[in-house]
C-alpha positions in Angstrom: 194.8 151.6 171.2 192.7 153.0 168.5 195.0 151.6 165.8 194.7 148.1 167.3 190.9 148.3 167.3 190.9 149.5 163.7 193.4 146.7 162.7 191.3 144.1 164.6 188.1 145.3 162.8 189.8 145.3 159.4 191.2 141.7 159.9 187.8 140.6 161.1 186.0 142.0 158.1 188.5 140.5 155.7 188.4 137.1 157.2 184.6 136.9 157.3 184.2 138.4 153.9 184.0 135.1 152.0 183.4 132.0 154.0 183.7 129.7 151.0 186.2 130.1 148.2 184.9 130.4 144.6 186.5 127.1 143.6 184.7 125.3 146.4 181.4 127.0 145.7 181.6 126.2 142.0 182.5 122.6 142.8 179.5 122.3 145.2 177.2 123.9 142.7 178.3 121.5 139.9 177.7 118.5 142.3 174.3 119.9 143.2 173.4 120.2 139.6 174.5 116.6 138.9 172.5 115.4 141.9 169.4 117.1 140.6 169.8 115.4 137.2 170.3 112.0 138.9 167.2 112.7 141.1 165.1 113.5 138.1 166.3 110.3 136.3 165.5 108.2 139.3 162.0 109.7 139.5 161.4 108.8 135.9 162.7 105.3 136.5 160.5 105.0 139.5 157.5 106.0 137.4 158.4 103.5 134.8 158.8 100.7 137.4 155.4 101.6 138.8 153.8 101.4 135.4 155.4 98.0 134.8 154.3 96.8 138.2 150.7 97.9 137.6 150.7 96.1 134.2 152.0 92.9 135.8 149.5 93.1 138.7 146.7 93.5 136.2 148.0 90.5 134.2 148.3 88.5 137.4 144.8 89.2 138.3 143.5 88.2 134.9 145.5 85.0 135.0 144.4 84.1 138.5 140.8 84.7 137.6 141.2 82.5 134.5 142.8 79.8 136.6 140.0 79.9 139.2 137.4 79.6 136.5 139.3 76.7 134.9 139.5 74.9 138.3 135.8 75.4 138.9 135.0 74.1 135.4 137.2 71.0 136.0 135.6 70.4 139.4 132.1 70.7 137.9 133.1 68.3 135.1 134.5 65.8 137.5 131.4 66.0 139.7 129.2 65.3 136.6 131.3 62.3 135.6 131.2 60.8 139.0 127.5 61.4 139.4 126.7 59.7 136.1 128.5 56.5 137.0 
């Protein structure tokens, strides 16, 4: 009986010694490293897109303001022409 308990304990210890093989661990570690690199690249790309969006938004605001002033100027000019006649 004592030998069976010792044998069972020994088998248990050896089977739970390493849950993941070294090959699997190294593969997962390499994939994790690759994902971190991709994540950092995506973050940089996101920052670049945000800067481009901000520049376009600023340009759109300037253009729409210029367009509004031009419309107002044309309206005033038309009113002056029609009031003179």
